[in-house]
Structures are given as C-alpha cells and as structure tokens.
C-alpha positions as CSV (number, residue, x, y, z in Angstrom):
1,M,0.0,0.0,0.0
2,P,1.5,3.4,-0.9
3,S,2.3,5.8,1.8
4,K,0.0,8.8,2.5
5,A,2.6,11.2,1.2
6,S,2.9,9.4,-2.1
7,R,-0.9,9.6,-2.6
8,R,-0.9,13.4,-2.4
9,A,-2.2,15.0,-5.6
10,P,-2.1,18.6,-6.7
11,L,-5.4,20.5,-6.6
12,P,-7.0,21.0,-10.0
13,A,-6.4,24.5,-11.5
14,G,-8.7,27.1,-10.1
15,L,-9.7,25.1,-7.0
16,I,-9.1,27.0,-3.8
17,P,-9.7,25.1,-0.6
18,L,-11.8,26.8,2.1
19,I,-10.4,27.3,5.5
20,D,-12.3,27.1,8.8
21,R,-12.5,29.7,11.6
22,R,-9.6,28.2,13.6
23,Q,-7.3,28.2,10.5
24,L,-8.3,31.8,9.9
25,E,-7.5,32.7,13.5
26,T,-4.1,31.0,13.1
27,Y,-3.4,32.6,9.7
28,Y,-3.9,36.2,11.1
29,T,-2.9,35.3,14.7
30,V,-6.1,36.7,16.2
31,S,-8.6,35.6,18.7
32,P,-12.0,34.0,18.0
33,Y,-13.6,37.2,19.2
34,Q,-11.7,39.2,16.5
35,V,-12.8,36.9,13.8
36,Q,-16.4,37.3,15.0
37,K,-16.1,41.1,14.9
38,W,-14.8,40.8,11.3
39,I,-17.7,38.6,10.3
40,D,-20.1,41.1,11.9
41,A,-18.4,43.9,9.9
42,G,-18.9,42.0,6.6
43,L,-16.1,39.5,6.3
44,P,-17.2,37.2,3.4
45,T,-18.0,33.6,4.4
46,E,-18.7,30.7,2.1
47,P,-21.8,28.4,2.1
48,F,-21.0,25.2,3.8
49,N,-23.1,22.1,4.6
50,G,-21.6,21.6,8.0
51,R,-20.9,23.2,11.3
52,G,-19.1,26.5,11.5
53,D,-18.0,29.1,8.9
54,R,-15.7,28.5,6.0
55,F,-13.7,31.2,4.3
56,D,-12.1,31.6,0.8
57,L,-8.6,33.0,1.7
58,N,-8.5,35.1,-1.5
59,K,-11.8,36.8,-0.7
60,V,-10.7,37.4,2.9
61,R,-7.4,39.0,1.7
62,A,-9.3,41.3,-0.7
63,W,-11.7,42.2,2.1
64,M,-8.8,43.0,4.5
65,A,-7.1,45.1,1.8
66,E,-10.4,47.0,1.3
67,Q,-10.7,47.6,5.1
68,D,-7.1,48.8,5.3
69,Q,-7.7,51.2,2.4
70,L,-10.9,52.5,4.0
71,A,-9.1,53.0,7.3
72,A,-6.3,54.9,5.5
73,T,-8.7,57.3,3.9
74,A,-10.8,57.9,7.0
C-alpha cells in the first residue's frame, strides 16, 4: 500500500480550498472574538453544509485590503 505522502495529488487548476475559523485565526494570529467582529463587519463567508463558517482566503485577503484602504482614507 502506498504511503500517504505518495498519494498526495495537486489541486485542480482554479480550485481554492476553504479554511475554517480556527485556521483563519491562526493565519492572522487573532482571537476567536476578533474573527467574529470581522464577520459582523462584513467579512465574506462561504456556504458550507456543515458546522461553523468557511472562508475563501483570497476573498478574505481582498476584504482585508479594502478595510485597510478605508481606514487609511478615514
């Protein structure tokens, strides 16, 4: 039986995996409370047939850049 590492396959072109709330907290090194504040402020979430929120990291980065730009002009 092949090892788990040898079974790894690249993602198809254009497929972006969604991350969960805990992964988002880790990526930005913030608390769960901060992520909830971002969601309340309009952070885009993705539909998911399961528990919790899921996020497209590219959309999150775009939203963060927009928020930074709005803060800079205010």
